[in-house]
A tleap script that builds the chain and sets N, CA, C and O, in Angstrom:
source leaprc.protein.ff14SB
mol = sequence {
  NMET THR LYS SER THR LYS LYS ILE VAL LYS
  LEU PRO LYS GLY TYR VAL PRO SER GLU ASP
  GLU LYS PHE MET ASN PRO LYS GLN GLN GLU
  TYR PHE ARG GLN LYS LEU LEU THR TRP LYS
  ASP GLU ILE ALA ALA GLU THR ARG ASN VAL
  VAL ALA TYR LEU GLN GLY GLU SER VAL SER
  HIE PRO ASP PRO SER ASP THR ALA THR ALA
  ASN ALA ASP ARG ARG MET GLU LEU ARG THR
  LYS ASP ARG LEU ARG LYS LEU THR ASN GLN
  ILE ASP LYS ALA LEU LYS ARG LEU GLU ASP
  GLY THR TYR GLY TYR CYS GLN GLU THR GLY
  ASP PRO ILE ARG LEU LYS ARG LEU ASP ALA
  ARG PRO ILE ALA LYS LEU SER ILE GLU ALA
  GLN GLU MET HIE GLU ARG GLY GLU ARG LEU
  LYS ALA CGLY
}
set mol.1.N position { 0.831 -1.176 0.000 }
set mol.1.CA position { 0.000 0.000 0.000 }
set mol.1.C position { 0.878 1.242 0.000 }
set mol.1.O position { 1.833 1.318 0.774 }
set mol.2.N position { 0.585 2.187 -0.826 }
set mol.2.CA position { 1.351 3.425 -0.823 }
set mol.2.C position { 0.837 4.326 0.288 }
set mol.2.O position { -0.236 4.096 0.846 }
set mol.3.N position { 1.605 5.342 0.597 }
set mol.3.CA position { 1.222 6.245 1.680 }
set mol.3.C position { -0.117 6.917 1.395 }
set mol.3.O position { -0.902 7.150 2.314 }
set mol.4.N position { -0.381 7.226 0.134 }
set mol.4.CA position { -1.609 7.946 -0.187 }
set mol.4.C position { -2.851 7.075 -0.039 }
set mol.4.O position { -3.938 7.596 0.210 }
set mol.5.N position { -2.712 5.750 -0.190 }
set mol.5.CA position { -3.875 4.868 -0.064 }
set mol.5.C position { -3.938 4.185 1.295 }
set mol.5.O position { -4.886 3.450 1.573 }
set mol.6.N position { -2.963 4.412 2.127 }
set mol.6.CA position { -2.915 3.763 3.431 }
set mol.6.C position { -4.047 4.269 4.323 }
set mol.6.O position { -4.259 5.475 4.455 }
set mol.7.N position { -4.767 3.330 4.929 }
set mol.7.CA position { -5.864 3.703 5.814 }
set mol.7.C position { -5.316 4.229 7.134 }
set mol.7.O position { -4.332 3.719 7.671 }
set mol.8.N position { -5.982 5.262 7.641 }
set mol.8.CA position { -5.598 5.806 8.943 }
set mol.8.C position { -6.275 4.950 10.009 }
set mol.8.O position { -7.485 4.727 9.972 }
set mol.9.N position { -5.473 4.477 10.954 }
set mol.9.CA position { -5.979 3.610 12.011 }
set mol.9.C position { -6.029 4.411 13.296 }
set mol.9.O position { -5.026 4.986 13.716 }
set mol.10.N position { -7.191 4.449 13.918 }
set mol.10.CA position { -7.337 5.134 15.207 }
set mol.10.C position { -7.320 4.055 16.286 }
set mol.10.O position { -8.123 3.123 16.264 }
set mol.11.N position { -6.405 4.196 17.215 }
set mol.11.CA position { -6.278 3.201 18.279 }
set mol.11.C position { -7.268 3.486 19.399 }
set mol.11.O position { -7.455 4.640 19.785 }
set mol.12.N position { -7.908 2.431 19.927 }
set mol.12.CA position { -8.764 2.622 21.097 }
set mol.12.C position { -7.917 3.110 22.274 }
set mol.12.O position { -6.741 2.759 22.380 }
set mol.13.N position { -8.505 3.908 23.147 }
set mol.13.CA position { -7.784 4.425 24.316 }
set mol.13.C position { -7.250 3.248 25.141 }
set mol.13.O position { -7.981 2.304 25.443 }
set mol.14.N position { -5.976 3.320 25.495 }
set mol.14.CA position { -5.368 2.274 26.315 }
set mol.14.C position { -5.030 1.000 25.558 }
set mol.14.O position { -4.718 -0.017 26.178 }
set mol.15.N position { -5.084 1.035 24.228 }
set mol.15.CA position { -4.792 -0.159 23.421 }
set mol.15.C position { -3.368 -0.656 23.649 }
set mol.15.O position { -2.414 0.122 23.656 }
set mol.16.N position { -3.249 -1.959 23.833 }
set mol.16.CA position { -1.951 -2.623 23.920 }
set mol.16.C position { -2.048 -3.877 23.034 }
set mol.16.O position { -3.014 -4.632 23.148 }
set mol.17.N position { -1.061 -4.106 22.156 }
set mol.17.CA position { -1.097 -5.285 21.295 }
set mol.17.C position { -1.229 -6.574 22.105 }
set mol.17.O position { -0.696 -6.698 23.207 }
set mol.18.N position { -1.952 -7.523 21.526 }
set mol.18.CA position { -2.209 -8.784 22.216 }
set mol.18.C position { -1.850 -9.954 21.311 }
set mol.18.O position { -1.965 -9.880 20.088 }
set mol.19.N position { -1.412 -11.036 21.946 }
set mol.19.CA position { -1.085 -12.268 21.209 }
set mol.19.C position { -2.340 -12.866 20.559 }
set mol.19.O position { -2.231 -13.686 19.647 }
set mol.20.N position { -3.531 -12.458 21.024 }
set mol.20.CA position { -4.794 -12.992 20.491 }
set mol.20.C position { -5.128 -12.417 19.114 }
set mol.20.O position { -5.985 -12.949 18.410 }
set mol.21.N position { -4.458 -11.339 18.734 }
set mol.21.CA position { -4.733 -10.690 17.457 }
set mol.21.C position { -3.833 -11.259 16.363 }
set mol.21.O position { -2.843 -11.934 16.646 }
set mol.22.N position { -4.190 -10.976 15.115 }
set mol.22.CA position { -3.328 -11.318 13.987 }
set mol.22.C position { -2.058 -10.473 14.137 }
set mol.22.O position { -2.127 -9.270 14.389 }
set mol.23.N position { -0.911 -11.115 13.978 }
set mol.23.CA position { 0.372 -10.438 14.179 }
set mol.23.C position { 0.550 -9.310 13.160 }
set mol.23.O position { 0.308 -9.490 11.966 }
set mol.24.N position { 0.967 -8.174 13.639 }
set mol.24.CA position { 1.241 -6.964 12.865 }
set mol.24.C position { 0.035 -6.527 12.026 }
set mol.24.O position { 0.168 -6.113 10.875 }
set mol.25.N position { -1.143 -6.635 12.646 }
set mol.25.CA position { -2.345 -6.093 12.008 }
set mol.25.C position { -2.236 -4.566 12.026 }
set mol.25.O position { -1.346 -4.029 12.685 }
set mol.26.N position { -3.122 -3.853 11.318 }
set mol.26.CA position { -3.000 -2.388 11.262 }
set mol.26.C position { -2.963 -1.703 12.632 }
set mol.26.O position { -2.259 -0.706 12.794 }
set mol.27.N position { -3.704 -2.215 13.619 }
set mol.27.CA position { -3.684 -1.589 14.951 }
set mol.27.C position { -2.306 -1.752 15.593 }
set mol.27.O position { -1.771 -0.807 16.172 }
set mol.28.N position { -1.739 -2.944 15.488 }
set mol.28.CA position { -0.407 -3.163 16.067 }
set mol.28.C position { 0.623 -2.290 15.355 }
set mol.28.O position { 1.492 -1.703 16.000 }
set mol.29.N position { 0.530 -2.204 14.045 }
set mol.29.CA position { 1.470 -1.366 13.294 }
set mol.29.C position { 1.368 0.090 13.750 }
set mol.29.O position { 2.387 0.749 13.955 }
set mol.30.N position { 0.145 0.592 13.909 }
set mol.30.CA position { -0.046 1.979 14.339 }
set mol.30.C position { 0.463 2.176 15.767 }
set mol.30.O position { 1.062 3.206 16.076 }
set mol.31.N position { 0.227 1.198 16.635 }
set mol.31.CA position { 0.702 1.265 18.018 }
set mol.31.C position { 2.229 1.433 18.041 }
set mol.31.O position { 2.752 2.305 18.735 }
set mol.32.N position { 2.934 0.593 17.277 }
set mol.32.CA position { 4.396 0.666 17.283 }
set mol.32.C position { 4.899 1.913 16.554 }
set mol.32.O position { 5.932 2.467 16.929 }
set mol.33.N position { 4.185 2.362 15.517 }
set mol.33.CA position { 4.567 3.589 14.817 }
set mol.33.C position { 4.499 4.765 15.801 }
set mol.33.O position { 5.427 5.570 15.876 }
set mol.34.N position { 3.406 4.860 16.548 }
set mol.34.CA position { 3.259 5.944 17.524 }
set mol.34.C position { 4.319 5.843 18.618 }
set mol.34.O position { 4.878 6.856 19.040 }
set mol.35.N position { 4.595 4.618 19.078 }
set mol.35.CA position { 5.606 4.406 20.130 }
set mol.35.C position { 6.984 4.866 19.636 }
set mol.35.O position { 7.716 5.533 20.367 }
set mol.36.N position { 7.328 4.510 18.407 }
set mol.36.CA position { 8.621 4.898 17.840 }
set mol.36.C position { 8.706 6.411 17.636 }
set mol.36.O position { 9.736 7.016 17.935 }
set mol.37.N position { 7.641 7.025 17.133 }
set mol.37.CA position { 7.648 8.472 16.904 }
set mol.37.C position { 7.739 9.249 18.220 }
set mol.37.O position { 8.434 10.262 18.297 }
set mol.38.N position { 7.042 8.777 19.248 }
set mol.38.CA position { 7.110 9.420 20.566 }
set mol.38.C position { 8.528 9.328 21.117 }
set mol.38.O position { 9.068 10.308 21.631 }
set mol.39.N position { 9.128 8.144 21.006 }
set mol.39.CA position { 10.501 7.940 21.468 }
set mol.39.C position { 11.461 8.864 20.714 }
set mol.39.O position { 12.358 9.460 21.310 }
set mol.40.N position { 11.264 8.976 19.407 }
set mol.40.CA position { 12.124 9.833 18.589 }
set mol.40.C position { 11.991 11.294 19.031 }
set mol.40.O position { 12.990 12.010 19.102 }
set mol.41.N position { 10.765 11.740 19.329 }
set mol.41.CA position { 10.551 13.106 19.817 }
set mol.41.C position { 11.267 13.332 21.144 }
set mol.41.O position { 11.865 14.386 21.356 }
set mol.42.N position { 11.208 12.339 22.046 }
set mol.42.CA position { 11.880 12.451 23.340 }
set mol.42.C position { 13.395 12.562 23.157 }
set mol.42.O position { 14.058 13.340 23.844 }
set mol.43.N position { 13.927 11.782 22.230 }
set mol.43.CA position { 15.370 11.818 21.960 }
set mol.43.C position { 15.764 13.173 21.371 }
set mol.43.O position { 16.811 13.722 21.714 }
set mol.44.N position { 14.922 13.711 20.482 }
set mol.44.CA position { 15.204 15.028 19.889 }
set mol.44.C position { 15.271 16.094 20.981 }
set mol.44.O position { 16.145 16.961 20.951 }
set mol.45.N position { 14.351 16.031 21.942 }
set mol.45.CA position { 14.356 16.995 23.051 }
set mol.45.C position { 15.616 16.832 23.896 }
set mol.45.O position { 16.239 17.819 24.287 }
set mol.46.N position { 15.989 15.586 24.176 }
set mol.46.CA position { 17.198 15.322 24.957 }
set mol.46.C position { 18.438 15.820 24.217 }
set mol.46.O position { 19.352 16.372 24.828 }
set mol.47.N position { 18.466 15.622 22.900 }
set mol.47.CA position { 19.595 16.087 22.084 }
set mol.47.C position { 19.689 17.609 22.132 }
set mol.47.O position { 20.787 18.157 22.234 }
set mol.48.N position { 18.552 18.292 22.060 }
set mol.48.CA position { 18.562 19.766 22.150 }
set mol.48.C position { 19.134 20.210 23.496 }
set mol.48.O position { 19.872 21.194 23.564 }
set mol.49.N position { 18.796 19.488 24.565 }
set mol.49.CA position { 19.323 19.825 25.891 }
set mol.49.C position { 20.837 19.653 25.937 }
set mol.49.O position { 21.544 20.484 26.506 }
set mol.50.N position { 21.336 18.564 25.330 }
set mol.50.CA position { 22.782 18.308 25.303 }
set mol.50.C position { 23.483 19.414 24.520 }
set mol.50.O position { 24.510 19.936 24.955 }
set mol.51.N position { 22.921 19.769 23.362 }
set mol.51.CA position { 23.525 20.813 22.532 }
set mol.51.C position { 23.533 22.148 23.287 }
set mol.51.O position { 24.529 22.871 23.259 }
set mol.52.N position { 22.439 22.469 23.951 }
set mol.52.CA position { 22.381 23.718 24.728 }
set mol.52.C position { 23.437 23.710 25.825 }
set mol.52.O position { 24.092 24.724 26.065 }
set mol.53.N position { 23.605 22.576 26.489 }
set mol.53.CA position { 24.627 22.459 27.536 }
set mol.53.C position { 26.020 22.695 26.942 }
set mol.53.O position { 26.824 23.451 27.487 }
set mol.54.N position { 26.285 22.026 25.807 }
set mol.54.CA position { 27.605 22.138 25.191 }
set mol.54.C position { 27.875 23.575 24.738 }
set mol.54.O position { 28.998 24.063 24.863 }
set mol.55.N position { 26.861 24.246 24.217 }
set mol.55.CA position { 27.044 25.621 23.754 }
set mol.55.C position { 27.261 26.576 24.922 }
set mol.55.O position { 27.985 27.563 24.787 }
set mol.56.N position { 26.650 26.298 26.053 }
set mol.56.CA position { 26.751 27.182 27.202 }
set mol.56.C position { 27.958 26.922 28.082 }
set mol.56.O position { 28.298 27.743 28.935 }
set mol.57.N position { 28.598 25.799 27.883 }
set mol.57.CA position { 29.715 25.397 28.741 }
set mol.57.C position { 31.013 26.053 28.290 }
set mol.57.O position { 31.413 25.933 27.132 }
set mol.58.N position { 31.653 26.734 29.197 }
set mol.58.CA position { 32.957 27.323 28.922 }
set mol.58.C position { 34.026 26.249 29.127 }
set mol.58.O position { 34.009 25.523 30.121 }
set mol.59.N position { 34.945 26.162 28.183 }
set mol.59.CA position { 35.986 25.122 28.265 }
set mol.59.C position { 37.192 25.611 29.070 }
set mol.59.O position { 37.984 24.800 29.549 }
set mol.60.N position { 37.333 26.906 29.218 }
set mol.60.CA position { 38.486 27.446 29.919 }
set mol.60.C position { 38.070 27.969 31.300 }
set mol.60.O position { 37.161 28.789 31.425 }
set mol.61.N position { 38.754 27.476 32.317 }
set mol.61.CA position { 38.504 27.898 33.698 }
set mol.61.C position { 39.839 28.316 34.309 }
set mol.61.O position { 40.889 27.828 33.891 }
set mol.62.N position { 39.808 29.213 35.290 }
set mol.62.CA position { 41.067 29.648 35.921 }
set mol.62.C position { 41.825 28.486 36.571 }
set mol.62.O position { 43.055 28.443 36.541 }
set mol.63.N position { 41.087 27.561 37.148 }
set mol.63.CA position { 41.718 26.426 37.830 }
set mol.63.C position { 41.864 25.265 36.840 }
set mol.63.O position { 40.872 24.842 36.246 }
set mol.64.N position { 43.089 24.739 36.651 }
set mol.64.CA position { 43.306 23.630 35.706 }
set mol.64.C position { 42.442 22.390 36.014 }
set mol.64.O position { 42.022 21.689 35.094 }
set mol.65.N position { 42.182 22.125 37.279 }
set mol.65.CA position { 41.355 20.955 37.594 }
set mol.65.C position { 39.902 21.196 37.179 }
set mol.65.O position { 39.207 20.260 36.784 }
set mol.66.N position { 39.436 22.460 37.267 }
set mol.66.CA position { 38.086 22.790 36.790 }
set mol.66.C position { 37.998 22.616 35.273 }
set mol.66.O position { 37.000 22.123 34.749 }
set mol.67.N position { 39.063 23.030 34.580 }
set mol.67.CA position { 39.104 22.865 33.121 }
set mol.67.C position { 39.084 21.382 32.755 }
set mol.67.O position { 38.384 20.978 31.827 }
set mol.68.N position { 39.849 20.578 33.481 }
set mol.68.CA position { 39.892 19.138 33.216 }
set mol.68.C position { 38.513 18.506 33.453 }
set mol.68.O position { 38.063 17.669 32.670 }
set mol.69.N position { 37.855 18.914 34.533 }
set mol.69.CA position { 36.525 18.393 34.835 }
set mol.69.C position { 35.537 18.808 33.746 }
set mol.69.O position { 34.728 17.997 33.295 }
set mol.70.N position { 35.605 20.068 33.327 }
set mol.70.CA position { 34.704 20.559 32.276 }
set mol.70.C position { 34.936 19.810 30.973 }
set mol.70.O position { 33.986 19.482 30.263 }
set mol.71.N position { 36.207 19.539 30.658 }
set mol.71.CA position { 36.515 18.787 29.431 }
set mol.71.C position { 35.987 17.353 29.511 }
set mol.71.O position { 35.479 16.822 28.523 }
set mol.72.N position { 36.104 16.731 30.676 }
set mol.72.CA position { 35.575 15.374 30.852 }
set mol.72.C position { 34.056 15.378 30.699 }
set mol.72.O position { 33.489 14.492 30.059 }
set mol.73.N position { 33.397 16.386 31.291 }
set mol.73.CA position { 31.940 16.507 31.155 }
set mol.73.C position { 31.558 16.702 29.689 }
set mol.73.O position { 30.584 16.121 29.210 }
set mol.74.N position { 32.314 17.503 29.002 }
set mol.74.CA position { 32.048 17.788 27.581 }
set mol.74.C position { 32.174 16.508 26.746 }
set mol.74.O position { 31.337 16.240 25.885 }
set mol.75.N position { 33.219 15.726 27.004 }
set mol.75.CA position { 33.401 14.459 26.274 }
set mol.75.C position { 32.224 13.513 26.533 }
set mol.75.O position { 31.738 12.842 25.622 }
set mol.76.N position { 31.775 13.474 27.796 }
set mol.76.CA position { 30.645 12.615 28.141 }
set mol.76.C position { 29.379 13.078 27.411 }
set mol.76.O position { 28.627 12.253 26.892 }
set mol.77.N position { 29.145 14.380 27.370 }
set mol.77.CA position { 27.974 14.918 26.671 }
set mol.77.C position { 28.056 14.633 25.171 }
set mol.77.O position { 27.042 14.332 24.542 }
set mol.78.N position { 29.249 14.725 24.600 }
set mol.78.CA position { 29.421 14.413 23.177 }
set mol.78.C position { 29.141 12.939 22.897 }
set mol.78.O position { 28.541 12.598 21.877 }
set mol.79.N position { 29.578 12.064 23.810 }
set mol.79.CA position { 29.272 10.625 23.658 }
set mol.79.C position { 27.768 10.398 23.749 }
set mol.79.O position { 27.204 9.607 22.993 }
set mol.80.N position { 27.124 11.099 24.683 }
set mol.80.CA position { 25.662 10.983 24.820 }
set mol.80.C position { 24.983 11.428 23.534 }
set mol.80.O position { 24.069 10.763 23.047 }
set mol.81.N position { 25.427 12.547 22.987 }
set mol.81.CA position { 24.845 13.065 21.739 }
set mol.81.C position { 25.021 12.045 20.609 }
set mol.81.O position { 24.098 11.827 19.825 }
set mol.82.N position { 26.192 11.426 20.522 }
set mol.82.CA position { 26.443 10.426 19.477 }
set mol.82.C position { 25.556 9.198 19.679 }
set mol.82.O position { 25.026 8.643 18.717 }
set mol.83.N position { 25.399 8.781 20.929 }
set mol.83.CA position { 24.534 7.628 21.226 }
set mol.83.C position { 23.086 7.941 20.827 }
set mol.83.O position { 22.403 7.090 20.256 }
set mol.84.N position { 22.625 9.146 21.122 }
set mol.84.CA position { 21.267 9.555 20.761 }
set mol.84.C position { 21.091 9.602 19.246 }
set mol.84.O position { 20.040 9.229 18.724 }
set mol.85.N position { 22.133 10.064 18.540 }
set mol.85.CA position { 22.089 10.111 17.069 }
set mol.85.C position { 21.952 8.697 16.503 }
set mol.85.O position { 21.161 8.464 15.588 }
set mol.86.N position { 22.725 7.754 17.050 }
set mol.86.CA position { 22.652 6.363 16.581 }
set mol.86.C position { 21.296 5.748 16.888 }
set mol.86.O position { 20.753 5.004 16.072 }
set mol.87.N position { 20.745 6.052 18.059 }
set mol.87.CA position { 19.433 5.541 18.444 }
set mol.87.C position { 18.349 6.097 17.517 }
set mol.87.O position { 17.442 5.371 17.110 }
set mol.88.N position { 18.445 7.378 17.187 }
set mol.88.CA position { 17.491 7.991 16.254 }
set mol.88.C position { 17.567 7.297 14.894 }
set mol.88.O position { 16.540 7.064 14.256 }
set mol.89.N position { 18.765 6.972 14.459 }
set mol.89.CA position { 18.956 6.260 13.192 }
set mol.89.C position { 18.273 4.881 13.246 }
set mol.89.O position { 17.632 4.468 12.279 }
set mol.90.N position { 18.413 4.172 14.380 }
set mol.90.CA position { 17.758 2.865 14.523 }
set mol.90.C position { 16.235 3.010 14.517 }
set mol.90.O position { 15.534 2.165 13.961 }
set mol.91.N position { 15.729 4.067 15.127 }
set mol.91.CA position { 14.283 4.310 15.128 }
set mol.91.C position { 13.806 4.570 13.700 }
set mol.91.O position { 12.771 4.048 13.287 }
set mol.92.N position { 14.556 5.375 12.946 }
set mol.92.CA position { 14.195 5.648 11.556 }
set mol.92.C position { 14.156 4.358 10.736 }
set mol.92.O position { 13.272 4.173 9.899 }
set mol.93.N position { 15.114 3.474 10.979 }
set mol.93.CA position { 15.128 2.189 10.264 }
set mol.93.C position { 13.924 1.337 10.654 }
set mol.93.O position { 13.344 0.661 9.804 }
set mol.94.N position { 13.542 1.363 11.934 }
set mol.94.CA position { 12.361 0.616 12.384 }
set mol.94.C position { 11.102 1.174 11.725 }
set mol.94.O position { 10.228 0.411 11.313 }
set mol.95.N position { 11.005 2.496 11.625 }
set mol.95.CA position { 9.848 3.118 10.957 }
set mol.95.C position { 9.803 2.711 9.478 }
set mol.95.O position { 8.726 2.493 8.924 }
set mol.96.N position { 10.961 2.612 8.852 }
set mol.96.CA position { 11.024 2.178 7.451 }
set mol.96.C position { 10.554 0.726 7.333 }
set mol.96.O position { 9.850 0.372 6.387 }
set mol.97.N position { 10.947 -0.117 8.304 }
set mol.97.CA position { 10.492 -1.514 8.286 }
set mol.97.C position { 8.970 -1.587 8.453 }
set mol.97.O position { 8.314 -2.451 7.870 }
set mol.98.N position { 8.420 -0.672 9.253 }
set mol.98.CA position { 6.960 -0.614 9.401 }
set mol.98.C position { 6.321 -0.304 8.051 }
set mol.98.O position { 5.317 -0.912 7.678 }
set mol.99.N position { 6.906 0.643 7.325 }
set mol.99.CA position { 6.383 1.039 6.017 }
set mol.99.C position { 6.476 -0.100 4.997 }
set mol.99.O position { 5.561 -0.302 4.199 }
set mol.100.N position { 7.586 -0.839 5.030 }
set mol.100.CA position { 7.744 -1.884 4.006 }
set mol.100.C position { 7.216 -3.256 4.429 }
set mol.100.O position { 7.336 -4.227 3.682 }
set mol.101.N position { 6.628 -3.333 5.634 }
set mol.101.CA position { 5.981 -4.577 6.056 }
set mol.101.C position { 6.894 -5.616 6.687 }
set mol.101.O position { 6.467 -6.747 6.918 }
set mol.102.N position { 8.143 -5.256 6.972 }
set mol.102.CA position { 9.056 -6.231 7.578 }
set mol.102.C position { 9.216 -6.027 9.086 }
set mol.102.O position { 9.885 -6.816 9.752 }
set mol.103.N position { 8.600 -4.968 9.624 }
set mol.103.CA position { 8.722 -4.690 11.054 }
set mol.103.C position { 8.091 -5.815 11.867 }
set mol.103.O position { 7.022 -6.326 11.533 }
set mol.104.N position { 8.785 -6.186 12.947 }
set mol.104.CA position { 8.248 -7.206 13.852 }
set mol.104.C position { 8.670 -8.621 13.505 }
set mol.104.O position { 8.347 -9.571 14.218 }
set mol.105.N position { 9.393 -8.751 12.406 }
set mol.105.CA position { 9.861 -10.082 11.991 }
set mol.105.C position { 11.379 -10.141 12.123 }
set mol.105.O position { 12.088 -9.206 11.750 }
set mol.106.N position { 11.863 -11.261 12.661 }
set mol.106.CA position { 13.295 -11.459 12.879 }
set mol.106.C position { 14.036 -11.399 11.541 }
set mol.106.O position { 13.644 -12.057 10.578 }
set mol.107.N position { 15.097 -10.614 11.491 }
set mol.107.CA position { 15.864 -10.470 10.256 }
set mol.107.C position { 16.706 -11.703 9.945 }
set mol.107.O position { 17.193 -11.847 8.824 }
set mol.108.N position { 16.883 -12.589 10.913 }
set mol.108.CA position { 17.647 -13.813 10.644 }
set mol.108.C position { 16.751 -14.997 10.331 }
set mol.108.O position { 17.040 -15.776 9.422 }
set mol.109.N position { 15.655 -15.137 11.088 }
set mol.109.CA position { 14.808 -16.324 10.919 }
set mol.109.C position { 13.518 -16.042 10.149 }
set mol.109.O position { 12.911 -16.959 9.595 }
set mol.110.N position { 13.104 -14.784 10.115 }
set mol.110.CA position { 11.841 -14.431 9.477 }
set mol.110.C position { 10.633 -14.673 10.370 }
set mol.110.O position { 9.505 -14.363 9.989 }
set mol.111.N position { 10.866 -15.229 11.564 }
set mol.111.CA position { 9.774 -15.500 12.498 }
set mol.111.C position { 9.330 -14.200 13.174 }
set mol.111.O position { 10.113 -13.258 13.295 }
set mol.112.N position { 8.064 -14.157 13.615 }
set mol.112.CA position { 7.613 -12.973 14.355 }
set mol.112.C position { 8.410 -12.800 15.654 }
set mol.112.O position { 8.737 -13.772 16.335 }
set mol.113.N position { 8.708 -11.559 15.972 }
set mol.113.CA position { 9.351 -11.225 17.241 }
set mol.113.C position { 8.221 -11.066 18.253 }
set mol.113.O position { 7.195 -10.460 17.944 }
set mol.114.N position { 8.398 -11.598 19.441 }
set mol.114.CA position { 7.332 -11.530 20.454 }
set mol.114.C position { 6.933 -10.088 20.732 }
set mol.114.O position { 7.779 -9.195 20.787 }
set mol.115.N position { 5.633 -9.874 20.905 }
set mol.115.CA position { 5.109 -8.532 21.151 }
set mol.115.C position { 5.708 -7.899 22.406 }
set mol.115.O position { 5.976 -6.697 22.432 }
set mol.116.N position { 5.919 -8.712 23.449 }
set mol.116.CA position { 6.497 -8.167 24.687 }
set mol.116.C position { 7.905 -7.631 24.426 }
set mol.116.O position { 8.292 -6.608 24.991 }
set mol.117.N position { 8.664 -8.307 23.584 }
set mol.117.CA position { 10.017 -7.847 23.245 }
set mol.117.C position { 9.929 -6.538 22.449 }
set mol.117.O position { 10.672 -5.593 22.718 }
set mol.118.N position { 9.024 -6.488 21.476 }
set mol.118.CA position { 8.877 -5.268 20.678 }
set mol.118.C position { 8.395 -4.103 21.533 }
set mol.118.O position { 8.803 -2.961 21.323 }
set mol.119.N position { 7.528 -4.392 22.494 }
set mol.119.CA position { 7.029 -3.331 23.361 }
set mol.119.C position { 8.162 -2.779 24.229 }
set mol.119.O position { 8.250 -1.572 24.454 }
set mol.120.N position { 9.025 -3.673 24.713 }
set mol.120.CA position { 10.153 -3.265 25.553 }
set mol.120.C position { 11.276 -2.633 24.723 }
set mol.120.O position { 11.942 -1.703 25.177 }
set mol.121.N position { 11.479 -3.141 23.507 }
set mol.121.CA position { 12.555 -2.653 22.625 }
set mol.121.C position { 12.004 -2.545 21.205 }
set mol.121.O position { 12.208 -3.439 20.384 }
set mol.122.N position { 11.302 -1.442 20.918 }
set mol.122.CA position { 10.625 -1.318 19.623 }
set mol.122.C position { 11.545 -1.310 18.402 }
set mol.122.O position { 11.071 -1.434 17.273 }
set mol.123.N position { 12.855 -1.164 18.617 }
set mol.123.CA position { 13.790 -1.186 17.484 }
set mol.123.C position { 14.373 -2.578 17.257 }
set mol.123.O position { 15.249 -2.750 16.409 }
set mol.124.N position { 13.899 -3.569 18.003 }
set mol.124.CA position { 14.436 -4.931 17.887 }
set mol.124.C position { 14.322 -5.440 16.451 }
set mol.124.O position { 13.291 -5.283 15.798 }
set mol.125.N position { 15.413 -6.055 15.976 }
set mol.125.CA position { 15.438 -6.639 14.635 }
set mol.125.C position { 15.521 -8.154 14.691 }
set mol.125.O position { 15.310 -8.839 13.690 }
set mol.126.N position { 15.832 -8.670 15.878 }
set mol.126.CA position { 16.018 -10.115 16.041 }
set mol.126.C position { 15.103 -10.639 17.140 }
set mol.126.O position { 14.803 -9.935 18.104 }
set mol.127.N position { 14.667 -11.876 16.983 }
set mol.127.CA position { 13.927 -12.526 18.061 }
set mol.127.C position { 14.896 -12.748 19.216 }
set mol.127.O position { 16.110 -12.668 19.031 }
set mol.128.N position { 14.377 -13.023 20.386 }
set mol.128.CA position { 15.249 -13.259 21.540 }
set mol.128.C position { 16.198 -14.418 21.251 }
set mol.128.O position { 17.384 -14.351 21.574 }
set mol.129.N position { 15.677 -15.471 20.647 }
set mol.129.CA position { 16.503 -16.648 20.349 }
set mol.129.C position { 17.641 -16.286 19.399 }
set mol.129.O position { 18.792 -16.654 19.637 }
set mol.130.N position { 17.324 -15.566 18.324 }
set mol.130.CA position { 18.359 -15.170 17.360 }
set mol.130.C position { 19.348 -14.205 18.002 }
set mol.130.O position { 20.545 -14.278 17.723 }
set mol.131.N position { 18.868 -13.297 18.863 }
set mol.131.CA position { 19.738 -12.358 19.559 }
set mol.131.C position { 20.712 -13.103 20.468 }
set mol.131.O position { 21.897 -12.774 20.520 }
set mol.132.N position { 20.202 -14.114 21.190 }
set mol.132.CA position { 21.066 -14.892 22.073 }
set mol.132.C position { 22.129 -15.648 21.270 }
set mol.132.O position { 23.288 -15.710 21.683 }
set mol.133.N position { 21.743 -16.217 20.134 }
set mol.133.CA position { 22.722 -16.916 19.284 }
set mol.133.C position { 23.776 -15.925 18.788 }
set mol.133.O position { 24.966 -16.236 18.767 }
set mol.134.N position { 23.338 -14.748 18.396 }
set mol.134.CA position { 24.235 -13.704 17.912 }
set mol.134.C position { 25.228 -13.302 19.010 }
set mol.134.O position { 26.425 -13.171 18.756 }
set mol.135.N position { 24.714 -13.107 20.234 }
set mol.135.CA position { 25.585 -12.715 21.352 }
set mol.135.C position { 26.567 -13.828 21.712 }
set mol.135.O position { 27.725 -13.555 22.028 }
set mol.136.N position { 26.111 -15.085 21.666 }
set mol.136.CA position { 27.031 -16.205 21.936 }
set mol.136.C position { 28.133 -16.228 20.906 }
set mol.136.O position { 29.292 -16.473 21.241 }
set mol.137.N position { 27.791 -15.978 19.653 }
set mol.137.CA position { 28.780 -15.926 18.583 }
set mol.137.C position { 29.785 -14.813 18.793 }
set mol.137.O position { 30.976 -14.994 18.539 }
set mol.138.N position { 29.311 -13.651 19.260 }
set mol.138.CA position { 30.203 -12.519 19.541 }
set mol.138.C position { 31.163 -12.853 20.677 }
set mol.138.O position { 32.342 -12.503 20.627 }
set mol.139.N position { 30.644 -13.543 21.715 }
set mol.139.CA position { 31.498 -13.904 22.859 }
set mol.139.C position { 32.568 -14.909 22.416 }
set mol.139.O position { 33.706 -14.854 22.882 }
set mol.140.N position { 32.199 -15.820 21.520 }
set mol.140.CA position { 33.173 -16.803 21.042 }
set mol.140.C position { 34.271 -16.118 20.252 }
set mol.140.O position { 35.440 -16.485 20.377 }
set mol.141.N position { 33.915 -15.118 19.430 }
set mol.141.CA position { 34.919 -14.373 18.653 }
set mol.141.C position { 35.846 -13.602 19.586 }
set mol.141.O position { 37.055 -13.550 19.363 }
set mol.142.N position { 35.272 -12.998 20.642 }
set mol.142.CA position { 36.053 -12.179 21.567 }
set mol.142.C position { 36.954 -13.056 22.459 }
set mol.142.O position { 38.034 -12.633 22.871 }
set mol.143.N position { 36.498 -14.259 22.743 }
set mol.143.CA position { 37.227 -15.115 23.686 }
set mol.143.C position { 38.351 -15.796 23.056 }
set mol.143.O position { 39.063 -16.553 23.716 }
savepdb mol mol.pdb
quit
């Protein structure tokens, strides 16, 4: 379905996806779309706060230890900003998967990802089982 022909779905107040429904039906898709967009808005606000902090923070202080502390704080804020940027990118990819109909399905197995997992981590691309296999593989490479 193209964006112009896509039906607008209004969610009932307090709607939460249920295992009793058809997986990734229009209501579930709208629920996760709204959840992702809300999260993205929250991250944008947090990013604006970080940027405002960085712009207002003076890097030079009379006391060298104050300067060192300010520089450490600045590095931490920059890492936070980068983490938020990466998270926003993952949210955008999840929204794209919603549009193309692949959202909610494991990218390795093609099986549906459990609704509880998606609710807790709406950017999830792998089922818990596939994620655990992936992490075990990473530990074996590192070890």
